N, C-alpha and C positions, 0 to 999 in steps of 0.2 A: 368510448368511456362507458362500458357496460355496468360498472358498479352503481351508476345513477339509477339503473333500472331495477336493482336488487330489491328495493322496498316494494316495488310493484310485484315482483316475482314472489316475494314473501307474504303478500297480502297485507302489507302494512299501510297501504294507501287506498282510499276509496277511489272509484273510477273518476269522480268529478274533481278530485284534488290534484293540484299540480305536483310534479316531482319536487319542486322547491319547498313544498310543505313539510317534507320529511326533515326534521331538524338535525339528524346525525349523519347526513350525507355531506360530502365535500362539494356538492353542486352549488350550494349557497355561496361558499367562499369563491368558487370559480366565476360565479356570475356577479360578484360584488365588484365595485370600482376598486382600482389598485390601492388607493389610499385606505380602503376599509378591509383589505384582504390581508390575512396573516402572512408574514414574511416568508414562511416555508411553502406557501402555495404558489406554484409556477404554472401558468396557463398558456404560455406561448406555444409549447409543443402540442399541448392538447388541442388548442384551436387550430394549429397548423395541420394536424392530422385530419381535420375536417375541412381543410381548404380555406380557413378563416385566418387571414394574415394580420389583422389588427385587433388590439384589445380596446375596443370602443363599446359604448352602450349598445349600438346597433349590432355589432359583431357578437356581443354576449347574448343579446336577445335571439339572434339567429341560431346560436349554439343551443340555447334552451329549446327552441322550436324543433331543432333536429332531434334532441333527446326525447321530446314528447312524441315526435313522429316514430322514433324507434320504439317507444313504449307501445304505441298503437299497433305497430307491426308485430311485436312479440306477444301481445295479449289479445289480438283479434281472433275471430272465430276460425279463420283458416290456419293460423299458427297453432292454436290449441288443438284443432283436429289433427294436424300433423303429429303433434306430440302424443295424442291418444292412440292413433292408428298406426303410426310408423315405428320403425325400430332405430332410426337415426334422424338427426336434424342437422342439415348442412348442405353444402354444394355436392354436385355429382362427383367431383374429384375426391372430396372427402369420403363419399360413399364407396368409391372404388378402392380407396386406400384401406378402409375398414374391411371390405370384403376380401382383399388380398391378405390381410392379417388373419382373417378367420379361416383361411384354407387349412384343412386337415384338423381343425379343432371343433367343428360343429358336431353336436351329438343328437341323439334322438329327442332330447328335450327342447331343441330349438325348432322354431316354426318351419313348416314345409316351404313357405314362401322365401324364407331366408336361405334355405338350402338351394332353392331354385336360382335365386339371384347370385349366390356364390358360384354356382356352376356356370351360369351365363357369363359372369365376369371372368372366370378362368378361361372359358372358351374364347372370349374376345382377345385375351392376352395371347393365347396360343395362335389364333388366326393372325394377329398382328405380327408375331414372331415369324410365322411361316411366310407371310407376304413380304416381309422385309428380307428374309433369307433368299426368297426366289426372285426378288426384285419386281414383284407384281403390285398393281394397284387394286383397290376394291372393285373397280370397273372391269379389270382384266379377269379377276376371279369369277365374276358373274358371266363374262362373255365366253370363257373357255367351255368346251363341250363337256357334257355331263360325265363322260367316262374318261376324262383326261387323267392319266396316271398321277401327275403331280397334284391335281385337285383331290383325287381319291386318297392320296397320302395325308392330306390335311384332315379329311374326314376320318381316316383311320386313327390318326392321333387323337382327334376329339373323342372318338368312340372309346379309345383306350384310357385316356387321361381325365375324362370328365364323366358325369352322370347324365349327359344330354341324351335324349331319345334319338332314334334314327330319324324320326319325323323332324325334330328340331335341327339335327345336323344337316339333313337334306335341304331344309329351308335356308339355313344360314350359308351353306357352301354352294347352294344352287345346283343340286343334284337331281332335281325333278321330284316326282312323287316319292313318298316314303317307301312304297312297295318296290319300285324300280331301284331306288337308291340302296335298299337292303340287299337286293340280289347283286347289284354291281359291286357294292362294297364287299360282299361275301366272296365273290369271285376274285376280287383284287387282293383281299387278305390271303386267300388260299394260294393264289399265285405267288405272292411274296414269300409265304412259308416254304413252298416248293423250291423257289429260287434260293432261299437262304440255306435250305437243307442240301441242295446241290453244291453250293459253295463250300459248305462244311466238308462234304465228301471229297471234294477236289483239293481241300486244304487251302482255299483262298481266303 
């Protein structure tokens, strides 16, 4: 029930005041005994969402404590620091979803860190697709030799479809040093181009 926190977010309550002190919130009605509660206020689902199964004085007190705890979590120094310095607030899954939506829409006015995170997220999706297609695990990717053609195919796709550097690709796909990976990938790509050209000439 996040609306209970809105007076705090809006700066309408002092730190020492209880959430219950804000008179225009529905929290007061939710915490009141059933006989003193407006007929249109229903609390069974609300309490149930918080694992509270009974509408008793103790249960309502427990709910208020949870709201106060939520208030502290949202207004504490760590939460405020995240709002000041970060570009999102939520779980890692929510972050990945946002980054996926941003693909292709980031411009020069967006922060460099956001561009980097978007590229990293796209790279991870490509790697996941390739591992699934090849039937590999992350451990197998790491264990295969550095010049494995299938492994180099993944690196080539990352190079083509993302802005990751050779150093970053080499580290993620386990190709060794960036210098060695650059040479190996260069030869692999040239070999693929020659092979494709030969197939075109043969009409394959």
